[in-house]
PQR file of N, CA, C, O and H, with PARSE charges and radii, in Angstrom:
ATOM      1  N   UNK A   1      25.927  53.509  -0.436 -0.4000 1.5000
ATOM      2  CA  UNK A   1      27.319  53.110  -0.331 -0.0000 2.0000
ATOM      3  C   UNK A   1      27.736  52.985   1.136  0.5500 1.7000
ATOM      4  O   UNK A   1      28.489  52.081   1.497 -0.5500 1.4000
ATOM      5  N   UNK A   2      27.246  53.895   1.973 -0.4000 1.5000
ATOM      6  CA  UNK A   2      27.640  53.859   3.384 -0.0000 2.0000
ATOM      7  C   UNK A   2      27.146  52.598   4.073  0.5500 1.7000
ATOM      8  O   UNK A   2      27.847  52.039   4.917 -0.5500 1.4000
ATOM      9  H   UNK A   2      26.635  54.630   1.679  0.4000 1.0000
ATOM     10  N   UNK A   3      25.938  52.138   3.721 -0.4000 1.5000
ATOM     11  CA  UNK A   3      25.423  50.944   4.370 -0.0000 2.0000
ATOM     12  C   UNK A   3      26.207  49.707   3.949  0.5500 1.7000
ATOM     13  O   UNK A   3      26.478  48.834   4.774 -0.5500 1.4000
ATOM     14  H   UNK A   3      25.368  52.592   3.035  0.4000 1.0000
ATOM     15  N   UNK A   4      26.575  49.627   2.663 -0.4000 1.5000
ATOM     16  CA  UNK A   4      27.375  48.498   2.190 -0.0000 2.0000
ATOM     17  C   UNK A   4      28.754  48.528   2.838  0.5500 1.7000
ATOM     18  O   UNK A   4      29.316  47.492   3.191 -0.5500 1.4000
ATOM     19  H   UNK A   4      26.355  50.337   1.994  0.4000 1.0000
ATOM     20  N   UNK A   5      29.276  49.721   2.983 -0.4000 1.5000
ATOM     21  CA  UNK A   5      30.600  49.898   3.566 -0.0000 2.0000
ATOM     22  C   UNK A   5      30.623  49.429   5.024  0.5500 1.7000
ATOM     23  O   UNK A   5      31.506  48.669   5.422 -0.5500 1.4000
ATOM     24  H   UNK A   5      28.819  50.563   2.697  0.4000 1.0000
ATOM     25  N   UNK A   6      29.655  49.883   5.810 -0.4000 1.5000
ATOM     26  CA  UNK A   6      29.617  49.469   7.215 -0.0000 2.0000
ATOM     27  C   UNK A   6      29.291  47.984   7.344  0.5500 1.7000
ATOM     28  O   UNK A   6      29.723  47.335   8.296 -0.5500 1.4000
ATOM     29  H   UNK A   6      28.938  50.501   5.486  0.4000 1.0000
ATOM     30  N   UNK A   7      28.530  47.441   6.389 -0.4000 1.5000
ATOM     31  CA  UNK A   7      28.208  46.010   6.390 -0.0000 2.0000
ATOM     32  C   UNK A   7      29.480  45.178   6.196  0.5500 1.7000
ATOM     33  O   UNK A   7      29.672  44.165   6.870 -0.5500 1.4000
ATOM     34  H   UNK A   7      28.179  47.968   5.615  0.4000 1.0000
ATOM     35  N   UNK A   8      30.340  45.606   5.283 -0.4000 1.5000
ATOM     36  CA  UNK A   8      31.614  44.901   5.052 -0.0000 2.0000
ATOM     37  C   UNK A   8      32.460  44.947   6.314  0.5500 1.7000
ATOM     38  O   UNK A   8      33.098  43.955   6.665 -0.5500 1.4000
ATOM     39  H   UNK A   8      30.184  46.428   4.736  0.4000 1.0000
ATOM     40  N   UNK A   9      32.473  46.074   6.993 -0.4000 1.5000
ATOM     41  CA  UNK A   9      33.288  46.228   8.204 -0.0000 2.0000
ATOM     42  C   UNK A   9      32.785  45.324   9.325  0.5500 1.7000
ATOM     43  O   UNK A   9      33.587  44.665   9.987 -0.5500 1.4000
ATOM     44  H   UNK A   9      31.955  46.880   6.707  0.4000 1.0000
ATOM     45  N   UNK A  10      31.476  45.280   9.549 -0.4000 1.5000
ATOM     46  CA  UNK A  10      30.940  44.447  10.629 -0.0000 2.0000
ATOM     47  C   UNK A  10      30.979  42.962  10.298  0.5500 1.7000
ATOM     48  O   UNK A  10      31.106  42.137  11.203 -0.5500 1.4000
ATOM     49  H   UNK A  10      30.825  45.815   9.011  0.4000 1.0000
ATOM     50  N   UNK A  11      30.871  42.601   9.018 -0.4000 1.5000
ATOM     51  CA  UNK A  11      30.967  41.192   8.631 -0.0000 2.0000
ATOM     52  C   UNK A  11      32.334  40.600   8.950  0.5500 1.7000
ATOM     53  O   UNK A  11      32.465  39.390   9.138 -0.5500 1.4000
ATOM     54  H   UNK A  11      30.768  43.270   8.283  0.4000 1.0000
ATOM     55  N   UNK A  12      33.331  41.437   9.009 -0.4000 1.5000
ATOM     56  CA  UNK A  12      34.688  40.971   9.266 -0.0000 2.0000
ATOM     57  C   UNK A  12      35.146  41.324  10.678  0.5500 1.7000
ATOM     58  O   UNK A  12      36.311  41.648  10.908 -0.5500 1.4000
ATOM     59  H   UNK A  12      33.225  42.420   8.856  0.4000 1.0000
ATOM     60  N   UNK A  13      34.211  41.253  11.607 -0.4000 1.5000
ATOM     61  CA  UNK A  13      34.472  41.440  13.035 -0.0000 2.0000
ATOM     62  C   UNK A  13      35.086  42.796  13.358  0.5500 1.7000
ATOM     63  O   UNK A  13      35.782  42.937  14.364 -0.5500 1.4000
ATOM     64  H   UNK A  13      33.265  40.989  11.420  0.4000 1.0000
ATOM     65  N   UNK A  14      34.838  43.790  12.518 -0.4000 1.5000
ATOM     66  CA  UNK A  14      35.302  45.173  12.715 -0.0000 2.0000
ATOM     67  C   UNK A  14      36.821  45.288  12.838  0.5500 1.7000
ATOM     68  O   UNK A  14      37.330  46.160  13.543 -0.5500 1.4000
ATOM     69  H   UNK A  14      34.273  43.675  11.701  0.4000 1.0000
ATOM     70  N   UNK A  15      37.539  44.403  12.147 -0.4000 1.5000
ATOM     71  CA  UNK A  15      38.993  44.470  12.193 -0.0000 2.0000
ATOM     72  C   UNK A  15      39.602  44.938  10.875  0.5500 1.7000
ATOM     73  O   UNK A  15      40.803  45.204  10.810 -0.5500 1.4000
ATOM     74  H   UNK A  15      37.126  43.695  11.574  0.4000 1.0000
ATOM     75  N   UNK A  16      38.792  45.042   9.830 -0.4000 1.5000
ATOM     76  CA  UNK A  16      39.318  45.461   8.534 -0.0000 2.0000
ATOM     77  C   UNK A  16      39.629  46.948   8.538  0.5500 1.7000
ATOM     78  O   UNK A  16      38.865  47.756   9.066 -0.5500 1.4000
ATOM     79  H   UNK A  16      37.817  44.826   9.883  0.4000 1.0000
ATOM     80  N   UNK A  17      40.748  47.291   7.949 -0.4000 1.5000
ATOM     81  CA  UNK A  17      41.124  48.683   7.771 -0.0000 2.0000
ATOM     82  C   UNK A  17      40.758  49.147   6.372  0.5500 1.7000
ATOM     83  O   UNK A  17      40.025  48.470   5.652 -0.5500 1.4000
ATOM     84  H   UNK A  17      41.368  46.634   7.521  0.4000 1.0000
ATOM     85  N   UNK A  18      41.274  50.305   5.998 -0.4000 1.5000
ATOM     86  CA  UNK A  18      40.930  50.911   4.707 -0.0000 2.0000
ATOM     87  C   UNK A  18      41.327  50.013   3.545  0.5500 1.7000
ATOM     88  O   UNK A  18      40.529  49.790   2.634 -0.5500 1.4000
ATOM     89  H   UNK A  18      41.869  50.856   6.583  0.4000 1.0000
ATOM     90  N   UNK A  19      42.540  49.500   3.566 -0.4000 1.5000
ATOM     91  CA  UNK A  19      43.031  48.712   2.435 -0.0000 2.0000
ATOM     92  C   UNK A  19      42.204  47.460   2.193  0.5500 1.7000
ATOM     93  O   UNK A  19      41.852  47.159   1.053 -0.5500 1.4000
ATOM     94  H   UNK A  19      43.188  49.681   4.306  0.4000 1.0000
ATOM     95  N   UNK A  20      41.893  46.733   3.250 -0.4000 1.5000
ATOM     96  CA  UNK A  20      41.142  45.493   3.082 -0.0000 2.0000
ATOM     97  C   UNK A  20      39.687  45.750   2.694  0.5500 1.7000
ATOM     98  O   UNK A  20      39.120  45.001   1.898 -0.5500 1.4000
ATOM     99  H   UNK A  20      42.179  46.977   4.176  0.4000 1.0000
ATOM    100  N   UNK A  21      39.085  46.789   3.240 -0.4000 1.5000
ATOM    101  CA  UNK A  21      37.715  47.115   2.846 -0.0000 2.0000
ATOM    102  C   UNK A  21      37.681  47.540   1.391  0.5500 1.7000
ATOM    103  O   UNK A  21      36.787  47.138   0.647 -0.5500 1.4000
ATOM    104  H   UNK A  21      39.546  47.398   3.886  0.4000 1.0000
ATOM    105  N   UNK A  22      38.639  48.344   0.980 -0.4000 1.5000
ATOM    106  CA  UNK A  22      38.727  48.808  -0.405 -0.0000 2.0000
ATOM    107  C   UNK A  22      38.860  47.626  -1.365  0.5500 1.7000
ATOM    108  O   UNK A  22      38.194  47.585  -2.399 -0.5500 1.4000
ATOM    109  H   UNK A  22      39.365  48.671   1.585  0.4000 1.0000
ATOM    110  N   UNK A  23      39.708  46.678  -1.025 -0.4000 1.5000
ATOM    111  CA  UNK A  23      39.872  45.488  -1.871 -0.0000 2.0000
ATOM    112  C   UNK A  23      38.613  44.635  -1.887  0.5500 1.7000
ATOM    113  O   UNK A  23      38.250  44.101  -2.935 -0.5500 1.4000
ATOM    114  H   UNK A  23      40.249  46.711  -0.185  0.4000 1.0000
ATOM    115  N   UNK A  24      37.946  44.495  -0.761 -0.4000 1.5000
ATOM    116  CA  UNK A  24      36.717  43.694  -0.687 -0.0000 2.0000
ATOM    117  C   UNK A  24      35.620  44.313  -1.546  0.5500 1.7000
ATOM    118  O   UNK A  24      34.887  43.596  -2.227 -0.5500 1.4000
ATOM    119  H   UNK A  24      38.241  44.929   0.090  0.4000 1.0000
ATOM    120  N   UNK A  25      35.501  45.633  -1.518 -0.4000 1.5000
ATOM    121  CA  UNK A  25      34.498  46.303  -2.341 -0.0000 2.0000
ATOM    122  C   UNK A  25      34.764  46.059  -3.821  0.5500 1.7000
ATOM    123  O   UNK A  25      33.828  45.849  -4.592 -0.5500 1.4000
ATOM    124  H   UNK A  25      36.096  46.216  -0.964  0.4000 1.0000
ATOM    125  N   UNK A  26      36.030  46.087  -4.222 -0.4000 1.5000
ATOM    126  CA  UNK A  26      36.371  45.822  -5.621 -0.0000 2.0000
ATOM    127  C   UNK A  26      36.053  44.377  -6.013  0.5500 1.7000
ATOM    128  O   UNK A  26      35.588  44.128  -7.125 -0.5500 1.4000
ATOM    129  H   UNK A  26      36.790  46.258  -3.596  0.4000 1.0000
ATOM    130  N   UNK A  27      36.298  43.430  -5.116 -0.4000 1.5000
ATOM    131  CA  UNK A  27      35.970  42.029  -5.399 -0.0000 2.0000
ATOM    132  C   UNK A  27      34.474  41.836  -5.585  0.5500 1.7000
ATOM    133  O   UNK A  27      34.046  40.992  -6.372 -0.5500 1.4000
ATOM    134  H   UNK A  27      36.676  43.631  -4.213  0.4000 1.0000
ATOM    135  N   UNK A  28      33.676  42.617  -4.862 -0.4000 1.5000
ATOM    136  CA  UNK A  28      32.222  42.510  -4.975 -0.0000 2.0000
ATOM    137  C   UNK A  28      31.671  43.333  -6.121  0.5500 1.7000
ATOM    138  O   UNK A  28      30.457  43.375  -6.323 -0.5500 1.4000
ATOM    139  H   UNK A  28      34.023  43.303  -4.222  0.4000 1.0000
ATOM    140  N   UNK A  29      32.543  43.989  -6.876 -0.4000 1.5000
ATOM    141  CA  UNK A  29      32.111  44.733  -8.045 -0.0000 2.0000
ATOM    142  C   UNK A  29      31.652  46.149  -7.774  0.5500 1.7000
ATOM    143  O   UNK A  29      30.964  46.751  -8.598 -0.5500 1.4000
ATOM    144  H   UNK A  29      33.529  43.954  -6.712  0.4000 1.0000
ATOM    145  N   UNK A  30      32.026  46.684  -6.624 -0.4000 1.5000
ATOM    146  CA  UNK A  30      31.660  48.058  -6.283 -0.0000 2.0000
ATOM    147  C   UNK A  30      32.893  48.936  -6.475  0.5500 1.7000
ATOM    148  O   UNK A  30      33.825  48.879  -5.673 -0.5500 1.4000
ATOM    149  H   UNK A  30      32.584  46.195  -5.955  0.4000 1.0000
ATOM    150  N   UNK A  31      32.904  49.752  -7.535 -0.4000 1.5000
ATOM    151  CA  UNK A  31      34.089  50.586  -7.761 -0.0000 2.0000
ATOM    152  C   UNK A  31      34.143  51.735  -6.754  0.5500 1.7000
ATOM    153  O   UNK A  31      33.182  52.489  -6.601 -0.5500 1.4000
ATOM    154  H   UNK A  31      32.147  49.799  -8.186  0.4000 1.0000
ATOM    155  N   UNK A  32      35.259  51.852  -6.088 -0.4000 1.5000
ATOM    156  CA  UNK A  32      35.458  52.934  -5.127 -0.0000 2.0000
ATOM    157  C   UNK A  32      36.948  53.234  -5.064  0.5500 1.7000
ATOM    158  O   UNK A  32      37.780  52.331  -5.158 -0.5500 1.4000
ATOM    159  H   UNK A  32      36.040  51.239  -6.213  0.4000 1.0000
ATOM    160  N   UNK A  33      37.268  54.490  -4.907 -0.4000 1.5000
ATOM    161  CA  UNK A  33      38.670  54.891  -4.774 -0.0000 2.0000
ATOM    162  C   UNK A  33      39.142  54.610  -3.349  0.5500 1.7000
ATOM    163  O   UNK A  33      38.343  54.559  -2.415 -0.5500 1.4000
ATOM    164  H   UNK A  33      36.593  55.223  -4.831  0.4000 1.0000
ATOM    165  N   UNK A  34      40.439  54.432  -3.202 -0.4000 1.5000
ATOM    166  CA  UNK A  34      41.028  54.186  -1.890 -0.0000 2.0000
ATOM    167  C   UNK A  34      40.745  55.362  -0.961  0.5500 1.7000
ATOM    168  O   UNK A  34      40.427  55.171   0.213 -0.5500 1.4000
ATOM    169  H   UNK A  34      41.089  54.474  -3.961  0.4000 1.0000
ATOM    170  N   UNK A  35      40.861  56.576  -1.490 -0.4000 1.5000
ATOM    171  CA  UNK A  35      40.607  57.766  -0.689 -0.0000 2.0000
ATOM    172  C   UNK A  35      39.144  57.824  -0.243  0.5500 1.7000
ATOM    173  O   UNK A  35      38.854  58.288   0.859 -0.5500 1.4000
ATOM    174  H   UNK A  35      41.118  56.731  -2.443  0.4000 1.0000
ATOM    175  N   UNK A  36      38.236  57.366  -1.074 -0.4000 1.5000
ATOM    176  CA  UNK A  36      36.817  57.338  -0.711 -0.0000 2.0000
ATOM    177  C   UNK A  36      36.593  56.384   0.452  0.5500 1.7000
ATOM    178  O   UNK A  36      35.817  56.678   1.361 -0.5500 1.4000
ATOM    179  H   UNK A  36      38.471  56.988  -1.970  0.4000 1.0000
ATOM    180  N   UNK A  37      37.268  55.251   0.423 -0.4000 1.5000
ATOM    181  CA  UNK A  37      37.151  54.296   1.523 -0.0000 2.0000
ATOM    182  C   UNK A  37      37.673  54.910   2.823  0.5500 1.7000
ATOM    183  O   UNK A  37      37.075  54.725   3.883 -0.5500 1.4000
ATOM    184  H   UNK A  37      37.898  55.013  -0.316  0.4000 1.0000
ATOM    185  N   UNK A  38      38.777  55.632   2.743 -0.4000 1.5000
ATOM    186  CA  UNK A  38      39.331  56.286   3.934 -0.0000 2.0000
ATOM    187  C   UNK A  38      38.377  57.353   4.457  0.5500 1.7000
ATOM    188  O   UNK A  38      38.180  57.472   5.666 -0.5500 1.4000
ATOM    189  H   UNK A  38      39.263  55.782   1.883  0.4000 1.0000
ATOM    190  N   UNK A  39      37.785  58.130   3.553 -0.4000 1.5000
ATOM    191  CA  UNK A  39      36.861  59.191   3.956 -0.0000 2.0000
ATOM    192  C   UNK A  39      35.616  58.601   4.611  0.5500 1.7000
ATOM    193  O   UNK A  39      35.138  59.116   5.621 -0.5500 1.4000
ATOM    194  H   UNK A  39      37.945  58.034   2.570  0.4000 1.0000
ATOM    195  N   UNK A  40      35.089  57.513   4.030 -0.4000 1.5000
ATOM    196  CA  UNK A  40      33.903  56.882   4.606 -0.0000 2.0000
ATOM    197  C   UNK A  40      34.193  56.290   5.982  0.5500 1.7000
ATOM    198  O   UNK A  40      33.340  56.331   6.868 -0.5500 1.4000
ATOM    199  H   UNK A  40      35.477  57.095   3.209  0.4000 1.0000
ATOM    200  N   UNK A  41      35.378  55.747   6.162 -0.4000 1.5000
ATOM    201  CA  UNK A  41      35.732  55.215   7.480 -0.0000 2.0000
ATOM    202  C   UNK A  41      35.771  56.338   8.503  0.5500 1.7000
ATOM    203  O   UNK A  41      35.301  56.171   9.628 -0.5500 1.4000
ATOM    204  H   UNK A  41      36.071  55.714   5.442  0.4000 1.0000
ATOM    205  N   UNK A  42      36.330  57.488   8.118 -0.4000 1.5000
ATOM    206  CA  UNK A  42      36.347  58.635   9.022 -0.0000 2.0000
ATOM    207  C   UNK A  42      34.926  59.111   9.319  0.5500 1.7000
ATOM    208  O   UNK A  42      34.588  59.369  10.474 -0.5500 1.4000
ATOM    209  H   UNK A  42      36.711  57.624   7.203  0.4000 1.0000
ATOM    210  N   UNK A  43      34.095  59.227   8.285 -0.4000 1.5000
ATOM    211  CA  UNK A  43      32.726  59.727   8.458 -0.0000 2.0000
ATOM    212  C   UNK A  43      31.883  58.805   9.337  0.5500 1.7000
ATOM    213  O   UNK A  43      31.074  59.277  10.135 -0.5500 1.4000
ATOM    214  H   UNK A  43      34.369  59.017   7.346  0.4000 1.0000
ATOM    215  N   UNK A  44      32.067  57.502   9.194 -0.4000 1.5000
ATOM    216  CA  UNK A  44      31.295  56.528   9.969 -0.0000 2.0000
ATOM    217  C   UNK A  44      31.949  56.185  11.304  0.5500 1.7000
ATOM    218  O   UNK A  44      31.425  55.370  12.064 -0.5500 1.4000
ATOM    219  H   UNK A  44      32.724  57.118   8.546  0.4000 1.0000
ATOM    220  N   UNK A  45      33.091  56.807  11.589 -0.4000 1.5000
ATOM    221  CA  UNK A  45      33.850  56.581  12.824 -0.0000 2.0000
ATOM    222  C   UNK A  45      34.212  55.106  12.995  0.5500 1.7000
ATOM    223  O   UNK A  45      34.035  54.531  14.069 -0.5500 1.4000
ATOM    224  H   UNK A  45      33.516  57.469  10.972  0.4000 1.0000
ATOM    225  N   UNK A  46      34.727  54.499  11.912 -0.4000 1.5000
ATOM    226  CA  UNK A  46      35.160  53.106  11.935 -0.0000 2.0000
ATOM    227  C   UNK A  46      36.678  53.052  11.970  0.5500 1.7000
ATOM    228  O   UNK A  46      37.354  53.887  11.368 -0.5500 1.4000
ATOM    229  H   UNK A  46      34.871  54.965  11.039  0.4000 1.0000
ATOM    230  N   UNK A  47      37.205  52.065  12.676 -0.4000 1.5000
ATOM    231  CA  UNK A  47      38.652  51.864  12.734 -0.0000 2.0000
ATOM    232  C   UNK A  47      38.958  50.389  12.594  0.5500 1.7000
ATOM    233  O   UNK A  47      38.203  49.535  13.059 -0.5500 1.4000
ATOM    234  H   UNK A  47      36.656  51.387  13.165  0.4000 1.0000
ATOM    235  N   UNK A  48      40.069  50.101  11.950 -0.4000 1.5000
ATOM    236  CA  UNK A  48      40.532  48.730  11.865 -0.0000 2.0000
ATOM    237  C   UNK A  48      41.241  48.352  13.148  0.5500 1.7000
ATOM    238  O   UNK A  48      41.493  49.203  14.001 -0.5500 1.4000
ATOM    239  H   UNK A  48      40.683  50.795  11.572  0.4000 1.0000
ATOM    240  N   UNK A  49      41.562  47.081  13.286 -0.4000 1.5000
ATOM    241  CA  UNK A  49      42.268  46.617  14.471 -0.0000 2.0000
ATOM    242  C   UNK A  49      43.702  47.110  14.431  0.5500 1.7000
ATOM    243  O   UNK A  49      44.327  47.166  13.372 -0.5500 1.4000
ATOM    244  H   UNK A  49      41.357  46.390  12.594  0.4000 1.0000
ATOM    245  N   UNK A  50      44.203  47.459  15.574 -0.4000 1.5000
ATOM    246  CA  UNK A  50      45.598  47.879  15.682 -0.0000 2.0000
ATOM    247  C   UNK A  50      46.364  46.778  16.387  0.5500 1.7000
ATOM    248  O   UNK A  50      45.981  46.321  17.464 -0.5500 1.4000
ATOM    249  H   UNK A  50      43.695  47.413  16.434  0.4000 1.0000
ATOM    250  N   UNK A  51      47.425  46.370  15.777 -0.4000 1.5000
ATOM    251  CA  UNK A  51      48.212  45.268  16.320 -0.0000 2.0000
ATOM    252  C   UNK A  51      49.404  45.810  17.113  0.5500 1.7000
ATOM    253  O   UNK A  51      49.872  46.923  16.873 -0.5500 1.4000
ATOM    254  H   UNK A  51      47.737  46.741  14.902  0.4000 1.0000
ATOM    255  N   UNK A  52      49.875  45.018  18.042 -0.4000 1.5000
ATOM    256  CA  UNK A  52      51.064  45.374  18.785 -0.0000 2.0000
ATOM    257  C   UNK A  52      50.765  46.202  20.018  0.5500 1.7000
ATOM    258  O   UNK A  52      49.618  46.537  20.311 -0.5500 1.4000
ATOM    259  H   UNK A  52      49.495  44.114  18.237  0.4000 1.0000
ATOM    260  N   UNK A  53      51.836  46.519  20.731 -0.4000 1.5000
ATOM    261  CA  UNK A  53      51.721  47.295  21.951 -0.0000 2.0000
ATOM    262  C   UNK A  53      52.205  48.714  21.718  0.5500 1.7000
ATOM    263  O   UNK A  53      53.030  48.962  20.839 -0.5500 1.4000
ATOM    264  H   UNK A  53      52.768  46.246  20.493  0.4000 1.0000
ATOM    265  N   UNK A  54      51.695  49.625  22.494 -0.4000 1.5000
ATOM    266  CA  UNK A  54      52.190  50.992  22.454 -0.0000 2.0000
ATOM    267  C   UNK A  54      53.577  51.005  23.096  0.5500 1.7000
ATOM    268  O   UNK A  54      53.784  50.409  24.153 -0.5500 1.4000
ATOM    269  H   UNK A  54      51.025  49.424  23.208  0.4000 1.0000
ATOM    270  N   UNK A  55      54.505  51.676  22.465 -0.4000 1.5000
ATOM    271  CA  UNK A  55      55.869  51.724  22.971 -0.0000 2.0000
ATOM    272  C   UNK A  55      55.980  52.794  24.051  0.5500 1.7000
ATOM    273  O   UNK A  55      55.625  53.952  23.831 -0.5500 1.4000
ATOM    274  H   UNK A  55      54.337  52.160  21.606  0.4000 1.0000
ATOM    275  N   UNK A  56      56.463  52.406  25.184 -0.4000 1.5000
ATOM    276  CA  UNK A  56      56.629  53.321  26.310 -0.0000 2.0000
ATOM    277  C   UNK A  56      58.114  53.569  26.469  0.5500 1.7000
ATOM    278  O   UNK A  56      58.863  52.646  26.789 -0.5500 1.4000
ATOM    279  H   UNK A  56      56.752  51.466  25.363  0.4000 1.0000
ATOM    280  N   UNK A  57      58.546  54.778  26.254 -0.4000 1.5000
ATOM    281  CA  UNK A  57      59.984  55.052  26.250 -0.0000 2.0000
ATOM    282  C   UNK A  57      60.502  55.539  27.588  0.5500 1.7000
ATOM    283  O   UNK A  57      61.683  55.362  27.888 -0.5500 1.4000
ATOM    284  H   UNK A  57      57.938  55.528  25.994  0.4000 1.0000
ATOM    285  N   UNK A  58      59.649  56.149  28.403 -0.4000 1.5000
ATOM    286  CA  UNK A  58      60.109  56.696  29.679 -0.0000 2.0000
ATOM    287  C   UNK A  58      59.184  56.234  30.789  0.5500 1.7000
ATOM    288  O   UNK A  58      57.962  56.312  30.668 -0.5500 1.4000
ATOM    289  H   UNK A  58      58.689  56.293  28.160  0.4000 1.0000
ATOM    290  N   UNK A  59      59.771  55.756  31.858 -0.4000 1.5000
ATOM    291  CA  UNK A  59      59.020  55.403  33.048 -0.0000 2.0000
ATOM    292  C   UNK A  59      59.435  56.381  34.138  0.5500 1.7000
ATOM    293  O   UNK A  59      60.571  56.365  34.612 -0.5500 1.4000
ATOM    294  H   UNK A  59      60.765  55.693  31.956  0.4000 1.0000
ATOM    295  N   UNK A  60      58.498  57.226  34.519 -0.4000 1.5000
ATOM    296  CA  UNK A  60      58.794  58.290  35.474 -0.0000 2.0000
ATOM    297  C   UNK A  60      58.901  57.753  36.885  0.5500 1.7000
ATOM    298  O   UNK A  60      58.121  56.892  37.292 -0.5500 1.4000
ATOM    299  H   UNK A  60      57.576  57.239  34.133  0.4000 1.0000
ATOM    300  N   UNK A  61      59.870  58.265  37.634 -0.4000 1.5000
ATOM    301  CA  UNK A  61      60.036  57.923  39.039 -0.0000 2.0000
ATOM    302  C   UNK A  61      59.382  59.017  39.867  0.5500 1.7000
ATOM    303  O   UNK A  61      59.840  60.160  39.863 -0.5500 1.4000
ATOM    304  H   UNK A  61      60.504  58.965  37.304  0.4000 1.0000
ATOM    305  N   UNK A  62      58.305  58.669  40.581 -0.4000 1.5000
ATOM    306  CA  UNK A  62      57.571  59.669  41.354 -0.0000 2.0000
ATOM    307  C   UNK A  62      58.334  60.111  42.602  0.5500 1.7000
ATOM    308  O   UNK A  62      57.978  61.120  43.212 -0.5500 1.4000
ATOM    309  H   UNK A  62      57.933  57.740  40.584  0.4000 1.0000
ATOM    310  N   UNK A  63      59.352  59.391  42.982 -0.4000 1.5000
ATOM    311  CA  UNK A  63      60.079  59.705  44.227 -0.0000 2.0000
ATOM    312  C   UNK A  63      61.079  60.728  44.049  0.5500 1.7000
ATOM    313  O   UNK A  63      61.765  61.093  45.004 -0.5500 1.4000
ATOM    314  H   UNK A  63      59.641  58.572  42.487  0.4000 1.0000
TER
END
């Protein structure tokens, strides 16, 4: 299961997150729970793409 899981992630340019990988596995006929997909991503140290910028609320004045 881990090899198929990482294969799905790399086939999609390593941008898929838990939800999209979980749905792709179901389309391919591999039954897996959403929580299992999240656990496997943590175990394999995989992350989906994060969109947007980090919000910076304070700009410190060094002077």
